[in-house]
N, C-alpha and C positions, 0 to 999 in steps of 0.2 A: 504494500500500500504506500503510495507516494503522499505522505502526510503533508509535506511542505507545499506540494502542488494543490492539494485539496484546501489547505489553509489559505493560500493566495486566492483561489477561486472564491472561497467564502467571503473574503474581504472585498473583492471586486464586485461580486454579484449581489451579495446580501447587504453590504454596508455602504460602499461608495455609490452604488446605483440607487440607494434609498436616501441619499442625502447626508450620510455621515462623512464630513469633510475635514475634521480636525486631524491634522497630520500626526500629532503625537498619539492620539487615540488609535488611528489606523496602524501606526507602527507597532503599538502594543499588541494588537490582534495578529499582525504578521508574525510576531515573536513568540507568543505564548501558545504552547502545544495543547490545544483543546482536547485532543484524543487522550491525553494523560489523565484527564479529570472525569472520564465516564467509565462505567463498568464494562468489562470485557464483552458482555453479550450485546451491547449497543455501540461498541467502538467503531464499527464500520459506518455508523451514522453520525459520528462525532462532529462533522462539519455540515450536517444537514440544516436546512432552514426551519428548525422546529425545536421546541424543548424536548428533553429526553429524561426518562426515569433514571434515578440514581440510587433507588432503594429507600426504604423507610417512608414511603408515600411522599417523597420529595423529588424535585426535578432540577436539572440544569437548564437555565433559561435559554430561549432562542438567542442566537448570536446577535441579531439586530437589537433585541431588547437590552442585552448587556451593553452594547455599544451606545445605545441611546441614553441609558441611565448614566453611563460613564461620562458622556459628552455633557450632560446636564450639570454635572458637578463642576465643570469649568476649572480644571486642575492646572496649576502652574508648575508643580513639581516639588514644592516645599511643604505640602500640607500633611497634617495628621488626620487620618480618616478612620471613622468607626463604621464597620459593616455589621448589620444585624442579619444573621442567616448565612453562615459560611457555606452550607450545602456541599457541593462538589469542591469548592475552593477556586473555581475558575474566575469568578468575578473579582475575588481578592487578588488573584494572580495578575489580572489585567491592571487593577489599581496599583499594585506594587511597582509596576513599570512607570507609573505616572505621578506618584506621590512619594513623600519621604518615609512615612510609616503607615501601616494598615493594622488596625486592631479589629479582629473579627470574632463575633460571638455566635456559637451554635449550641442549641439545646440538646441535640442528638449526639451522644458521645461518639458513636461509631463513625459518623460522618466527619466530625471534627478531627478524629484521629486519622482517618483516611486522607483527608485534605492535608493535614500536617505532614504526612509521609510524602505526598506528592510535592509539596513545597520543598522538602529536603532533597528529593530526587532531582528537582529542577534548579537547585541551588538558589532558591529565593529566600533571602534572609531578613527581609524587612516587614514580615508579617508575624503578628502575635495572635495566637488562637486561645479562646477561653470557652469552656463548656459551662453554660449557664442560661438563665432566662434572658434572652436578648432584649426584651422589652424594658429591662432595668438598665440597659446600657453597660458602660464600663466606667463607673464614677471615679475610680482612683486614677484614671488616665485622662479625664475630662479637664478642660473643654476640648472639643474637636472642631477642626476647620470645616470638615464635611462629614455628613452621616448619610449612609445609604441603607435602606431597609428593603430586603428582597423577598418580602411576603406581605400580604395585604392585611390592612387593619381599618377599622371604622374611622380612626383619627390618628394623629401623631401621638404615640405614647408619651405621656407627660415627662418621664425622666429623660427621654431623648431630646425633646425640645429644650430642656434645661441644660443638657450637656453640650448643646451646639454653641459655638463661639459667636459672639456678636459679629455680624457681617458674614457669617458662615452660611453654607447651603446644605439642605437636607432634601432627599428625594425618597418617595414612598408611594406604593399603590394604595389608594384610599377607596373603600367601598365595602361590599359584602360578598357573599359567595356567588352572586349572580351578576353583579355589575361593579366594575372597578375603573378608576381613573388614575393614571400615573400623574403625580403632582410634585412639582419642584417648589421648595420653600426657601426663602431667604430671611435671615433673622435681622430685623431692623428695629433699633431701639427696644430690644427685648421681645418684640412680637414677630410672629411668623407670617410673612407675606407670601401668598400662594400664587402659583401659575400652573394652569392645567397643561399637560403635555400631550397625552393621548389615552385612548381606552386601552385596557390591558387585562390580562388574566394571570393571577399568581395564586400560589397556595396560601392558605390563611396563616397569619402570624399567631403563634401560640405563646401564651405567657400571661403574666398578671395584667398587662395593659394591652393584650392582643385581641384579635377577633375571637379566638377560643381561649377562655380563661383557664389558666393552669399555673399553680404556684411552684411546680417542681419541674425539673428537667430530666431527660432520659439518658441513661448511661448505656 
């Protein structure tokens, strides 16, 4: 399998042709080996234009959606990012190419551990992983310049809004199980100013402040 050729085709056909034009973002997608982040039984579809199952009722998002959310963060390179929902680790790996530090929280232990192993294999050393309720954020490392939530919630979880730095950006799918909108927020004078991006479909955010309420995480 010519992974490099498939990756280049993904960037050109799925990202550039749909309006993703940030050169730094595109370069990250050319570099990061998406096939390393998917299970063996779907590896042949690693660069397909669709989300893919990664186990534990979770998915790796469609490449275009990962690129769109990344573009909305407007990264310069020196940011400290908080990601909620490590999942496969692919989104964090993309962000690691574009920012100074990535702190990512995953409630499902087996996914967090698997992603950590892939980061090590790919020699990515600016990502820190925590197994916990992501809706609580990572307070000991706050505030963050950017926050990205890769699961849907009815509103921005309160702790995450509080952990966003003044002038920072946060992106999250807002809605319910039937209808969701990707929304970009900017923190201005302590308040979150919203901008709608597009309709979307994500798995529900689970946790104390999520769509599905749960006060514990899974090992």
